PyMOL commands that place a pseudoatom at each C-alpha (Angstrom):
pseudoatom trace, name=CA, resn=MET, resi=1, chain=A, elem=C, hetatm=0, pos=[-28.996, -202.963, -2.676]
pseudoatom trace, name=CA, resn=ASN, resi=2, chain=A, elem=C, hetatm=0, pos=[-27.618, -200.843, -5.510]
pseudoatom trace, name=CA, resn=GLU, resi=3, chain=A, elem=C, hetatm=0, pos=[-29.740, -198.838, -7.924]
pseudoatom trace, name=CA, resn=THR, resi=4, chain=A, elem=C, hetatm=0, pos=[-29.789, -201.534, -10.613]
pseudoatom trace, name=CA, resn=GLU, resi=5, chain=A, elem=C, hetatm=0, pos=[-31.056, -204.107, -8.139]
pseudoatom trace, name=CA, resn=PHE, resi=6, chain=A, elem=C, hetatm=0, pos=[-33.614, -201.643, -6.810]
pseudoatom trace, name=CA, resn=LEU, resi=7, chain=A, elem=C, hetatm=0, pos=[-35.006, -200.944, -10.288]
pseudoatom trace, name=CA, resn=GLN, resi=8, chain=A, elem=C, hetatm=0, pos=[-35.175, -204.647, -11.118]
pseudoatom trace, name=CA, resn=SER, resi=9, chain=A, elem=C, hetatm=0, pos=[-37.309, -205.296, -8.049]
pseudoatom trace, name=CA, resn=TYR, resi=10, chain=A, elem=C, hetatm=0, pos=[-39.430, -202.146, -8.326]
pseudoatom trace, name=CA, resn=HIS, resi=11, chain=A, elem=C, hetatm=0, pos=[-43.164, -202.819, -8.743]
pseudoatom trace, name=CA, resn=ARG, resi=12, chain=A, elem=C, hetatm=0, pos=[-44.615, -200.141, -11.007]
pseudoatom trace, name=CA, resn=GLU, resi=13, chain=A, elem=C, hetatm=0, pos=[-48.016, -201.776, -10.870]
pseudoatom trace, name=CA, resn=ASP, resi=14, chain=A, elem=C, hetatm=0, pos=[-48.311, -200.689, -7.232]
pseudoatom trace, name=CA, resn=TYR, resi=15, chain=A, elem=C, hetatm=0, pos=[-49.035, -197.144, -8.394]
pseudoatom trace, name=CA, resn=ASP, resi=16, chain=A, elem=C, hetatm=0, pos=[-51.809, -195.648, -10.502]
pseudoatom trace, name=CA, resn=ARG, resi=17, chain=A, elem=C, hetatm=0, pos=[-50.652, -194.358, -13.865]
pseudoatom trace, name=CA, resn=PRO, resi=18, chain=A, elem=C, hetatm=0, pos=[-52.929, -191.644, -15.269]
pseudoatom trace, name=CA, resn=SER, resi=19, chain=A, elem=C, hetatm=0, pos=[-52.872, -191.008, -19.002]
pseudoatom trace, name=CA, resn=VAL, resi=20, chain=A, elem=C, hetatm=0, pos=[-51.320, -187.806, -20.373]
pseudoatom trace, name=CA, resn=THR, resi=21, chain=A, elem=C, hetatm=0, pos=[-52.487, -185.804, -23.366]
pseudoatom trace, name=CA, resn=VAL, resi=22, chain=A, elem=C, hetatm=0, pos=[-51.411, -182.602, -25.084]
pseudoatom trace, name=CA, resn=ASP, resi=23, chain=A, elem=C, hetatm=0, pos=[-53.942, -180.011, -26.273]
pseudoatom trace, name=CA, resn=LEU, resi=24, chain=A, elem=C, hetatm=0, pos=[-53.043, -177.197, -28.643]
pseudoatom trace, name=CA, resn=VAL, resi=25, chain=A, elem=C, hetatm=0, pos=[-54.318, -173.597, -28.694]
pseudoatom trace, name=CA, resn=LEU, resi=26, chain=A, elem=C, hetatm=0, pos=[-53.355, -172.238, -32.107]
pseudoatom trace, name=CA, resn=LEU, resi=27, chain=A, elem=C, hetatm=0, pos=[-54.402, -168.595, -32.522]
pseudoatom trace, name=CA, resn=THR, resi=28, chain=A, elem=C, hetatm=0, pos=[-54.343, -166.356, -35.556]
pseudoatom trace, name=CA, resn=ILE, resi=29, chain=A, elem=C, hetatm=0, pos=[-56.006, -163.123, -36.682]
pseudoatom trace, name=CA, resn=ARG, resi=30, chain=A, elem=C, hetatm=0, pos=[-58.544, -163.382, -39.473]
pseudoatom trace, name=CA, resn=ASP, resi=31, chain=A, elem=C, hetatm=0, pos=[-61.460, -161.124, -40.355]
pseudoatom trace, name=CA, resn=GLY, resi=32, chain=A, elem=C, hetatm=0, pos=[-60.321, -158.627, -37.725]
pseudoatom trace, name=CA, resn=ALA, resi=33, chain=A, elem=C, hetatm=0, pos=[-60.516, -161.013, -34.761]
pseudoatom trace, name=CA, resn=LEU, resi=34, chain=A, elem=C, hetatm=0, pos=[-58.477, -163.610, -32.907]
pseudoatom trace, name=CA, resn=GLN, resi=35, chain=A, elem=C, hetatm=0, pos=[-59.471, -167.050, -34.126]
pseudoatom trace, name=CA, resn=VAL, resi=36, chain=A, elem=C, hetatm=0, pos=[-58.649, -170.437, -32.633]
pseudoatom trace, name=CA, resn=LEU, resi=37, chain=A, elem=C, hetatm=0, pos=[-58.179, -173.772, -34.370]
pseudoatom trace, name=CA, resn=LEU, resi=38, chain=A, elem=C, hetatm=0, pos=[-60.751, -176.420, -33.399]
pseudoatom trace, name=CA, resn=THR, resi=39, chain=A, elem=C, hetatm=0, pos=[-61.611, -179.900, -34.625]
pseudoatom trace, name=CA, resn=LYS, resi=40, chain=A, elem=C, hetatm=0, pos=[-64.999, -181.643, -34.516]
pseudoatom trace, name=CA, resn=ARG, resi=41, chain=A, elem=C, hetatm=0, pos=[-64.928, -184.882, -32.535]
pseudoatom trace, name=CA, resn=THR, resi=42, chain=A, elem=C, hetatm=0, pos=[-66.092, -187.928, -34.480]
pseudoatom trace, name=CA, resn=GLU, resi=43, chain=A, elem=C, hetatm=0, pos=[-66.087, -190.327, -31.523]
pseudoatom trace, name=CA, resn=HIS, resi=44, chain=A, elem=C, hetatm=0, pos=[-67.444, -190.475, -27.974]
pseudoatom trace, name=CA, resn=PRO, resi=45, chain=A, elem=C, hetatm=0, pos=[-67.125, -188.803, -25.531]
pseudoatom trace, name=CA, resn=PHE, resi=46, chain=A, elem=C, hetatm=0, pos=[-68.451, -185.438, -26.724]
pseudoatom trace, name=CA, resn=GLN, resi=47, chain=A, elem=C, hetatm=0, pos=[-69.119, -186.775, -30.215]
pseudoatom trace, name=CA, resn=GLY, resi=48, chain=A, elem=C, hetatm=0, pos=[-70.005, -183.903, -32.542]
pseudoatom trace, name=CA, resn=LYS, resi=49, chain=A, elem=C, hetatm=0, pos=[-68.590, -181.254, -30.190]
pseudoatom trace, name=CA, resn=PHE, resi=50, chain=A, elem=C, hetatm=0, pos=[-65.666, -179.043, -31.122]
pseudoatom trace, name=CA, resn=ALA, resi=51, chain=A, elem=C, hetatm=0, pos=[-62.371, -179.509, -29.293]
pseudoatom trace, name=CA, resn=LEU, resi=52, chain=A, elem=C, hetatm=0, pos=[-58.799, -178.328, -29.373]
pseudoatom trace, name=CA, resn=PRO, resi=53, chain=A, elem=C, hetatm=0, pos=[-56.458, -180.533, -31.419]
pseudoatom trace, name=CA, resn=GLY, resi=54, chain=A, elem=C, hetatm=0, pos=[-54.847, -183.059, -29.086]
pseudoatom trace, name=CA, resn=VAL, resi=55, chain=A, elem=C, hetatm=0, pos=[-53.463, -186.576, -28.709]
pseudoatom trace, name=CA, resn=PHE, resi=56, chain=A, elem=C, hetatm=0, pos=[-52.439, -189.019, -26.005]
pseudoatom trace, name=CA, resn=VAL, resi=57, chain=A, elem=C, hetatm=0, pos=[-48.710, -188.925, -25.290]
pseudoatom trace, name=CA, resn=GLY, resi=58, chain=A, elem=C, hetatm=0, pos=[-46.871, -192.144, -26.119]
pseudoatom trace, name=CA, resn=MET, resi=59, chain=A, elem=C, hetatm=0, pos=[-44.705, -193.907, -23.540]
pseudoatom trace, name=CA, resn=GLU, resi=60, chain=A, elem=C, hetatm=0, pos=[-41.564, -193.185, -25.574]
pseudoatom trace, name=CA, resn=GLU, resi=61, chain=A, elem=C, hetatm=0, pos=[-42.626, -189.743, -26.778]
pseudoatom trace, name=CA, resn=THR, resi=62, chain=A, elem=C, hetatm=0, pos=[-41.736, -186.289, -25.469]
pseudoatom trace, name=CA, resn=LEU, resi=63, chain=A, elem=C, hetatm=0, pos=[-44.465, -183.728, -24.847]
pseudoatom trace, name=CA, resn=ASP, resi=64, chain=A, elem=C, hetatm=0, pos=[-43.146, -181.503, -27.623]
pseudoatom trace, name=CA, resn=ALA, resi=65, chain=A, elem=C, hetatm=0, pos=[-43.099, -184.403, -30.079]
pseudoatom trace, name=CA, resn=ALA, resi=66, chain=A, elem=C, hetatm=0, pos=[-46.685, -185.254, -29.140]
pseudoatom trace, name=CA, resn=ALA, resi=67, chain=A, elem=C, hetatm=0, pos=[-47.710, -181.635, -29.751]
pseudoatom trace, name=CA, resn=GLU, resi=68, chain=A, elem=C, hetatm=0, pos=[-46.121, -181.707, -33.206]
pseudoatom trace, name=CA, resn=ARG, resi=69, chain=A, elem=C, hetatm=0, pos=[-47.852, -185.010, -33.972]
pseudoatom trace, name=CA, resn=ALA, resi=70, chain=A, elem=C, hetatm=0, pos=[-51.223, -183.684, -32.806]
pseudoatom trace, name=CA, resn=LEU, resi=71, chain=A, elem=C, hetatm=0, pos=[-50.995, -180.687, -35.107]
pseudoatom trace, name=CA, resn=ALA, resi=72, chain=A, elem=C, hetatm=0, pos=[-50.016, -182.739, -38.157]
pseudoatom trace, name=CA, resn=GLN, resi=73, chain=A, elem=C, hetatm=0, pos=[-52.426, -185.597, -37.463]
pseudoatom trace, name=CA, resn=LYS, resi=74, chain=A, elem=C, hetatm=0, pos=[-55.474, -183.477, -36.675]
pseudoatom trace, name=CA, resn=THR, resi=75, chain=A, elem=C, hetatm=0, pos=[-55.008, -180.643, -39.171]
pseudoatom trace, name=CA, resn=GLY, resi=76, chain=A, elem=C, hetatm=0, pos=[-52.250, -181.439, -41.674]
pseudoatom trace, name=CA, resn=LEU, resi=77, chain=A, elem=C, hetatm=0, pos=[-50.316, -178.361, -40.480]
pseudoatom trace, name=CA, resn=ARG, resi=78, chain=A, elem=C, hetatm=0, pos=[-46.599, -178.655, -39.684]
pseudoatom trace, name=CA, resn=GLY, resi=79, chain=A, elem=C, hetatm=0, pos=[-43.622, -176.592, -38.569]
pseudoatom trace, name=CA, resn=ILE, resi=80, chain=A, elem=C, hetatm=0, pos=[-45.398, -174.356, -36.036]
pseudoatom trace, name=CA, resn=TYR, resi=81, chain=A, elem=C, hetatm=0, pos=[-43.592, -173.461, -32.805]
pseudoatom trace, name=CA, resn=PHE, resi=82, chain=A, elem=C, hetatm=0, pos=[-45.618, -173.959, -29.611]
pseudoatom trace, name=CA, resn=GLU, resi=83, chain=A, elem=C, hetatm=0, pos=[-44.915, -172.994, -25.992]
pseudoatom trace, name=CA, resn=GLN, resi=84, chain=A, elem=C, hetatm=0, pos=[-46.289, -174.783, -22.955]
pseudoatom trace, name=CA, resn=LEU, resi=85, chain=A, elem=C, hetatm=0, pos=[-49.259, -172.999, -21.439]
pseudoatom trace, name=CA, resn=TYR, resi=86, chain=A, elem=C, hetatm=0, pos=[-50.534, -174.903, -18.390]
pseudoatom trace, name=CA, resn=THR, resi=87, chain=A, elem=C, hetatm=0, pos=[-51.195, -178.392, -17.018]
pseudoatom trace, name=CA, resn=TRP, resi=88, chain=A, elem=C, hetatm=0, pos=[-54.813, -179.401, -16.441]
pseudoatom trace, name=CA, resn=GLY, resi=89, chain=A, elem=C, hetatm=0, pos=[-55.487, -182.109, -13.879]
pseudoatom trace, name=CA, resn=ALA, resi=90, chain=A, elem=C, hetatm=0, pos=[-59.071, -181.936, -12.624]
pseudoatom trace, name=CA, resn=VAL, resi=91, chain=A, elem=C, hetatm=0, pos=[-60.050, -185.456, -11.571]
pseudoatom trace, name=CA, resn=ALA, resi=92, chain=A, elem=C, hetatm=0, pos=[-63.180, -185.698, -13.753]
pseudoatom trace, name=CA, resn=ARG, resi=93, chain=A, elem=C, hetatm=0, pos=[-62.068, -183.611, -16.740]
pseudoatom trace, name=CA, resn=ASP, resi=94, chain=A, elem=C, hetatm=0, pos=[-62.292, -186.683, -19.000]
pseudoatom trace, name=CA, resn=PRO, resi=95, chain=A, elem=C, hetatm=0, pos=[-65.222, -189.104, -18.470]
pseudoatom trace, name=CA, resn=ARG, resi=96, chain=A, elem=C, hetatm=0, pos=[-63.242, -192.060, -19.834]
pseudoatom trace, name=CA, resn=MET, resi=97, chain=A, elem=C, hetatm=0, pos=[-60.491, -192.218, -17.228]
pseudoatom trace, name=CA, resn=ARG, resi=98, chain=A, elem=C, hetatm=0, pos=[-57.979, -190.117, -15.291]
pseudoatom trace, name=CA, resn=VAL, resi=99, chain=A, elem=C, hetatm=0, pos=[-56.331, -187.882, -17.889]
pseudoatom trace, name=CA, resn=ILE, resi=100, chain=A, elem=C, hetatm=0, pos=[-53.860, -185.052, -17.291]
pseudoatom trace, name=CA, resn=SER, resi=101, chain=A, elem=C, hetatm=0, pos=[-53.433, -182.591, -20.152]
pseudoatom trace, name=CA, resn=VAL, resi=102, chain=A, elem=C, hetatm=0, pos=[-50.438, -180.387, -20.906]
pseudoatom trace, name=CA, resn=SER, resi=103, chain=A, elem=C, hetatm=0, pos=[-51.646, -177.491, -23.039]
pseudoatom trace, name=CA, resn=TYR, resi=104, chain=A, elem=C, hetatm=0, pos=[-49.562, -175.583, -25.570]
pseudoatom trace, name=CA, resn=TYR, resi=105, chain=A, elem=C, hetatm=0, pos=[-50.253, -172.312, -27.370]
pseudoatom trace, name=CA, resn=ALA, resi=106, chain=A, elem=C, hetatm=0, pos=[-48.960, -170.497, -30.443]
pseudoatom trace, name=CA, resn=LEU, resi=107, chain=A, elem=C, hetatm=0, pos=[-49.643, -167.253, -32.279]
pseudoatom trace, name=CA, resn=VAL, resi=108, chain=A, elem=C, hetatm=0, pos=[-49.236, -167.499, -36.060]
pseudoatom trace, name=CA, resn=SER, resi=109, chain=A, elem=C, hetatm=0, pos=[-49.828, -164.997, -38.847]
pseudoatom trace, name=CA, resn=TRP, resi=110, chain=A, elem=C, hetatm=0, pos=[-52.669, -166.052, -41.124]
pseudoatom trace, name=CA, resn=ALA, resi=111, chain=A, elem=C, hetatm=0, pos=[-50.285, -165.506, -44.068]
pseudoatom trace, name=CA, resn=ASN, resi=112, chain=A, elem=C, hetatm=0, pos=[-48.215, -168.439, -42.762]
pseudoatom trace, name=CA, resn=LEU, resi=113, chain=A, elem=C, hetatm=0, pos=[-51.185, -170.794, -42.389]
pseudoatom trace, name=CA, resn=GLN, resi=114, chain=A, elem=C, hetatm=0, pos=[-53.411, -172.813, -44.665]
pseudoatom trace, name=CA, resn=GLU, resi=115, chain=A, elem=C, hetatm=0, pos=[-56.942, -174.048, -44.287]
pseudoatom trace, name=CA, resn=PRO, resi=116, chain=A, elem=C, hetatm=0, pos=[-56.735, -177.181, -42.117]
pseudoatom trace, name=CA, resn=ASP, resi=117, chain=A, elem=C, hetatm=0, pos=[-57.808, -180.592, -43.321]
pseudoatom trace, name=CA, resn=GLY, resi=118, chain=A, elem=C, hetatm=0, pos=[-60.955, -182.564, -42.519]
pseudoatom trace, name=CA, resn=ASP, resi=119, chain=A, elem=C, hetatm=0, pos=[-63.247, -181.422, -39.714]
pseudoatom trace, name=CA, resn=ALA, resi=120, chain=A, elem=C, hetatm=0, pos=[-60.858, -178.740, -38.427]
pseudoatom trace, name=CA, resn=GLY, resi=121, chain=A, elem=C, hetatm=0, pos=[-61.368, -174.996, -38.821]
pseudoatom trace, name=CA, resn=PHE, resi=122, chain=A, elem=C, hetatm=0, pos=[-60.740, -171.580, -37.290]
pseudoatom trace, name=CA, resn=PHE, resi=123, chain=A, elem=C, hetatm=0, pos=[-63.409, -169.967, -35.090]
pseudoatom trace, name=CA, resn=PRO, resi=124, chain=A, elem=C, hetatm=0, pos=[-63.650, -166.681, -33.109]
pseudoatom trace, name=CA, resn=ALA, resi=125, chain=A, elem=C, hetatm=0, pos=[-61.607, -167.280, -29.955]
pseudoatom trace, name=CA, resn=GLN, resi=126, chain=A, elem=C, hetatm=0, pos=[-63.642, -165.050, -27.638]
pseudoatom trace, name=CA, resn=GLU, resi=127, chain=A, elem=C, hetatm=0, pos=[-66.856, -166.776, -28.661]
pseudoatom trace, name=CA, resn=MET, resi=128, chain=A, elem=C, hetatm=0, pos=[-65.367, -170.261, -28.342]
pseudoatom trace, name=CA, resn=ALA, resi=129, chain=A, elem=C, hetatm=0, pos=[-64.017, -169.431, -24.879]
pseudoatom trace, name=CA, resn=GLN, resi=130, chain=A, elem=C, hetatm=0, pos=[-67.632, -169.079, -23.724]
pseudoatom trace, name=CA, resn=SER, resi=131, chain=A, elem=C, hetatm=0, pos=[-69.067, -172.005, -25.703]
pseudoatom trace, name=CA, resn=GLU, resi=132, chain=A, elem=C, hetatm=0, pos=[-69.798, -175.603, -24.748]
pseudoatom trace, name=CA, resn=LEU, resi=133, chain=A, elem=C, hetatm=0, pos=[-66.726, -177.339, -26.111]
pseudoatom trace, name=CA, resn=ALA, resi=134, chain=A, elem=C, hetatm=0, pos=[-65.530, -180.855, -25.374]
pseudoatom trace, name=CA, resn=PHE, resi=135, chain=A, elem=C, hetatm=0, pos=[-63.793, -181.539, -22.049]
pseudoatom trace, name=CA, resn=ASP, resi=136, chain=A, elem=C, hetatm=0, pos=[-62.466, -178.342, -20.400]
pseudoatom trace, name=CA, resn=HIS, resi=137, chain=A, elem=C, hetatm=0, pos=[-61.284, -176.834, -23.667]
pseudoatom trace, name=CA, resn=ALA, resi=138, chain=A, elem=C, hetatm=0, pos=[-63.257, -173.589, -23.342]
pseudoatom trace, name=CA, resn=GLN, resi=139, chain=A, elem=C, hetatm=0, pos=[-61.441, -173.011, -20.050]
pseudoatom trace, name=CA, resn=ILE, resi=140, chain=A, elem=C, hetatm=0, pos=[-58.097, -173.702, -21.736]
pseudoatom trace, name=CA, resn=ILE, resi=141, chain=A, elem=C, hetatm=0, pos=[-58.879, -171.123, -24.425]
pseudoatom trace, name=CA, resn=ARG, resi=142, chain=A, elem=C, hetatm=0, pos=[-59.856, -168.546, -21.787]
pseudoatom trace, name=CA, resn=TYR, resi=143, chain=A, elem=C, hetatm=0, pos=[-56.596, -169.133, -19.975]
pseudoatom trace, name=CA, resn=ALA, resi=144, chain=A, elem=C, hetatm=0, pos=[-54.606, -168.798, -23.205]
pseudoatom trace, name=CA, resn=LEU, resi=145, chain=A, elem=C, hetatm=0, pos=[-56.275, -165.482, -24.019]
pseudoatom trace, name=CA, resn=GLU, resi=146, chain=A, elem=C, hetatm=0, pos=[-55.510, -164.172, -20.516]
pseudoatom trace, name=CA, resn=ARG, resi=147, chain=A, elem=C, hetatm=0, pos=[-51.873, -165.260, -20.831]
pseudoatom trace, name=CA, resn=ILE, resi=148, chain=A, elem=C, hetatm=0, pos=[-51.458, -163.578, -24.200]
pseudoatom trace, name=CA, resn=ARG, resi=149, chain=A, elem=C, hetatm=0, pos=[-53.028, -160.314, -23.009]
pseudoatom trace, name=CA, resn=GLY, resi=150, chain=A, elem=C, hetatm=0, pos=[-50.578, -160.270, -20.132]
pseudoatom trace, name=CA, resn=LYS, resi=151, chain=A, elem=C, hetatm=0, pos=[-47.525, -161.089, -22.225]
pseudoatom trace, name=CA, resn=VAL, resi=152, chain=A, elem=C, hetatm=0, pos=[-48.272, -158.586, -24.979]
pseudoatom trace, name=CA, resn=ASN, resi=153, chain=A, elem=C, hetatm=0, pos=[-47.414, -155.744, -22.590]
pseudoatom trace, name=CA, resn=TYR, resi=154, chain=A, elem=C, hetatm=0, pos=[-43.868, -156.907, -21.838]
pseudoatom trace, name=CA, resn=THR, resi=155, chain=A, elem=C, hetatm=0, pos=[-42.827, -159.114, -24.788]
pseudoatom trace, name=CA, resn=ASP, resi=156, chain=A, elem=C, hetatm=0, pos=[-42.879, -158.943, -28.581]
pseudoatom trace, name=CA, resn=ILE, resi=157, chain=A, elem=C, hetatm=0, pos=[-45.346, -161.849, -28.825]
pseudoatom trace, name=CA, resn=ALA, resi=158, chain=A, elem=C, hetatm=0, pos=[-47.749, -159.801, -30.975]
pseudoatom trace, name=CA, resn=PHE, resi=159, chain=A, elem=C, hetatm=0, pos=[-45.219, -159.761, -33.825]
pseudoatom trace, name=CA, resn=SER, resi=160, chain=A, elem=C, hetatm=0, pos=[-46.014, -163.434, -34.434]
pseudoatom trace, name=CA, resn=LEU, resi=161, chain=A, elem=C, hetatm=0, pos=[-49.392, -162.339, -35.819]
pseudoatom trace, name=CA, resn=VAL, resi=162, chain=A, elem=C, hetatm=0, pos=[-48.037, -160.108, -38.580]
pseudoatom trace, name=CA, resn=GLY, resi=163, chain=A, elem=C, hetatm=0, pos=[-45.850, -160.953, -41.536]
pseudoatom trace, name=CA, resn=GLU, resi=164, chain=A, elem=C, hetatm=0, pos=[-42.126, -160.330, -41.745]
pseudoatom trace, name=CA, resn=GLU, resi=165, chain=A, elem=C, hetatm=0, pos=[-42.908, -156.822, -43.019]
pseudoatom trace, name=CA, resn=PHE, resi=166, chain=A, elem=C, hetatm=0, pos=[-45.760, -154.628, -41.823]
pseudoatom trace, name=CA, resn=THR, resi=167, chain=A, elem=C, hetatm=0, pos=[-46.923, -151.061, -41.313]
pseudoatom trace, name=CA, resn=LEU, resi=168, chain=A, elem=C, hetatm=0, pos=[-47.279, -149.554, -37.862]
pseudoatom trace, name=CA, resn=PRO, resi=169, chain=A, elem=C, hetatm=0, pos=[-51.086, -149.245, -38.223]
pseudoatom trace, name=CA, resn=GLU, resi=170, chain=A, elem=C, hetatm=0, pos=[-51.211, -152.983, -39.001]
pseudoatom trace, name=CA, resn=LEU, resi=171, chain=A, elem=C, hetatm=0, pos=[-49.132, -153.788, -35.934]
pseudoatom trace, name=CA, resn=GLN, resi=172, chain=A, elem=C, hetatm=0, pos=[-51.199, -151.473, -33.736]
pseudoatom trace, name=CA, resn=ARG, resi=173, chain=A, elem=C, hetatm=0, pos=[-54.364, -153.208, -34.889]
pseudoatom trace, name=CA, resn=VAL, resi=174, chain=A, elem=C, hetatm=0, pos=[-52.910, -156.559, -33.776]
pseudoatom trace, name=CA, resn=TYR, resi=175, chain=A, elem=C, hetatm=0, pos=[-52.249, -155.149, -30.296]
pseudoatom trace, name=CA, resn=GLU, resi=176, chain=A, elem=C, hetatm=0, pos=[-55.771, -153.718, -30.145]
pseudoatom trace, name=CA, resn=ILE, resi=177, chain=A, elem=C, hetatm=0, pos=[-57.336, -157.037, -31.153]
pseudoatom trace, name=CA, resn=ILE, resi=178, chain=A, elem=C, hetatm=0, pos=[-55.368, -158.918, -28.480]
pseudoatom trace, name=CA, resn=LEU, resi=179, chain=A, elem=C, hetatm=0, pos=[-56.086, -156.365, -25.749]
pseudoatom trace, name=CA, resn=GLY, resi=180, chain=A, elem=C, hetatm=0, pos=[-59.671, -155.752, -26.809]
pseudoatom trace, name=CA, resn=GLU, resi=181, chain=A, elem=C, hetatm=0, pos=[-59.383, -151.969, -26.649]
pseudoatom trace, name=CA, resn=PRO, resi=182, chain=A, elem=C, hetatm=0, pos=[-58.225, -149.043, -28.829]
pseudoatom trace, name=CA, resn=LEU, resi=183, chain=A, elem=C, hetatm=0, pos=[-54.746, -147.601, -28.296]
pseudoatom trace, name=CA, resn=TYR, resi=184, chain=A, elem=C, hetatm=0, pos=[-53.512, -144.058, -28.705]
pseudoatom trace, name=CA, resn=LYS, resi=185, chain=A, elem=C, hetatm=0, pos=[-51.284, -143.837, -31.771]
pseudoatom trace, name=CA, resn=ALA, resi=186, chain=A, elem=C, hetatm=0, pos=[-48.528, -141.735, -30.168]
pseudoatom trace, name=CA, resn=ASN, resi=187, chain=A, elem=C, hetatm=0, pos=[-48.330, -143.850, -27.015]
pseudoatom trace, name=CA, resn=PHE, resi=188, chain=A, elem=C, hetatm=0, pos=[-48.275, -147.080, -29.022]
pseudoatom trace, name=CA, resn=ARG, resi=189, chain=A, elem=C, hetatm=0, pos=[-45.484, -145.948, -31.310]
pseudoatom trace, name=CA, resn=LYS, resi=190, chain=A, elem=C, hetatm=0, pos=[-43.394, -144.827, -28.359]
pseudoatom trace, name=CA, resn=LYS, resi=191, chain=A, elem=C, hetatm=0, pos=[-43.929, -148.205, -26.715]
pseudoatom trace, name=CA, resn=ILE, resi=192, chain=A, elem=C, hetatm=0, pos=[-42.785, -150.303, -29.685]
pseudoatom trace, name=CA, resn=ALA, resi=193, chain=A, elem=C, hetatm=0, pos=[-40.091, -147.936, -31.033]
pseudoatom trace, name=CA, resn=GLY, resi=194, chain=A, elem=C, hetatm=0, pos=[-37.259, -150.154, -29.817]
pseudoatom trace, name=CA, resn=LEU, resi=195, chain=A, elem=C, hetatm=0, pos=[-38.809, -153.297, -31.287]
pseudoatom trace, name=CA, resn=VAL, resi=196, chain=A, elem=C, hetatm=0, pos=[-39.149, -152.271, -34.946]
pseudoatom trace, name=CA, resn=ALA, resi=197, chain=A, elem=C, hetatm=0, pos=[-36.806, -151.190, -37.726]
pseudoatom trace, name=CA, resn=GLU, resi=198, chain=A, elem=C, hetatm=0, pos=[-37.669, -149.137, -40.791]
pseudoatom trace, name=CA, resn=THR, resi=199, chain=A, elem=C, hetatm=0, pos=[-37.218, -150.534, -44.275]
pseudoatom trace, name=CA, resn=ASP, resi=200, chain=A, elem=C, hetatm=0, pos=[-36.778, -148.447, -47.401]
pseudoatom trace, name=CA, resn=LYS, resi=201, chain=A, elem=C, hetatm=0, pos=[-40.196, -149.568, -48.646]
pseudoatom trace, name=CA, resn=MET, resi=202, chain=A, elem=C, hetatm=0, pos=[-43.535, -147.803, -48.677]
pseudoatom trace, name=CA, resn=THR, resi=203, chain=A, elem=C, hetatm=0, pos=[-47.041, -149.102, -49.298]
pseudoatom trace, name=CA, resn=THR, resi=204, chain=A, elem=C, hetatm=0, pos=[-48.510, -148.345, -52.700]
pseudoatom trace, name=CA, resn=GLY, resi=205, chain=A, elem=C, hetatm=0, pos=[-52.072, -148.088, -53.985]
pseudoatom trace, name=CA, resn=GLY, resi=206, chain=A, elem=C, hetatm=0, pos=[-55.168, -147.953, -51.858]
pseudoatom trace, name=CA, resn=LYS, resi=207, chain=A, elem=C, hetatm=0, pos=[-57.228, -145.013, -50.676]
pseudoatom trace, name=CA, resn=HIS, resi=208, chain=A, elem=C, hetatm=0, pos=[-54.795, -143.838, -47.994]
pseudoatom trace, name=CA, resn=ARG, resi=209, chain=A, elem=C, hetatm=0, pos=[-51.477, -142.114, -48.360]
pseudoatom trace, name=CA, resn=PRO, resi=210, chain=A, elem=C, hetatm=0, pos=[-48.397, -144.400, -48.470]
pseudoatom trace, name=CA, resn=SER, resi=211, chain=A, elem=C, hetatm=0, pos=[-47.146, -145.794, -45.155]
pseudoatom trace, name=CA, resn=ARG, resi=212, chain=A, elem=C, hetatm=0, pos=[-43.619, -146.786, -44.177]
pseudoatom trace, name=CA, resn=ILE, resi=213, chain=A, elem=C, hetatm=0, pos=[-43.041, -150.540, -44.028]
pseudoatom trace, name=CA, resn=TYR, resi=214, chain=A, elem=C, hetatm=0, pos=[-41.242, -151.917, -40.980]
pseudoatom trace, name=CA, resn=ARG, resi=215, chain=A, elem=C, hetatm=0, pos=[-39.833, -155.216, -39.827]
pseudoatom trace, name=CA, resn=ARG, resi=216, chain=A, elem=C, hetatm=0, pos=[-39.104, -156.742, -36.436]
pseudoatom trace, name=CA, resn=LYS, resi=217, chain=A, elem=C, hetatm=0, pos=[-35.782, -155.533, -35.050]
for i in range(1, 217): cmd.bond("trace and resi %d" % i, "trace and resi %d" % (i + 1))
show_as sticks, trace
zoom trace
């Protein structure tokens, strides 16, 4: 029997086929804190509870395409780059049926976002990670926050939360918000020296003396 003959006689119905979803953890900084995008569920199960934006993956759809569709469909937002975070497969995580979820996460500057449509909104991530959300979404948020805290020490992931141009105090504040602790100015600037480039611009106005404006190297 060759492969074509094998596939023609293959009985897919002999095996269980769990459903697959994608869930999105979109994080930004607003009002001095990390905030996460949530939507209020209008249907059972967990009707009225907040949840991460997500959709079921179509049979002819890639995971990335499903993530893009979820963002646009649930919030009206488009063009945001996500990375895969983790796959969630607890047997009873969804009361409807066996559902496996592939979670994605993204960090986006608030300047590059808009208020989402409908029942979606941004909420304090730390608070939501300890709240009673739909499904296992509080656990997904906790995991995303842990991942980001780990990556901020060896990648330039924090730069996604500032604009194209920024001051070093602004960038340091982003690191402090992610890590949840204050940083020493001298140590921080030594750490990120190879990641930033000076511009010829300075801040103007305000109560403080002008600061040099930088951009990502």
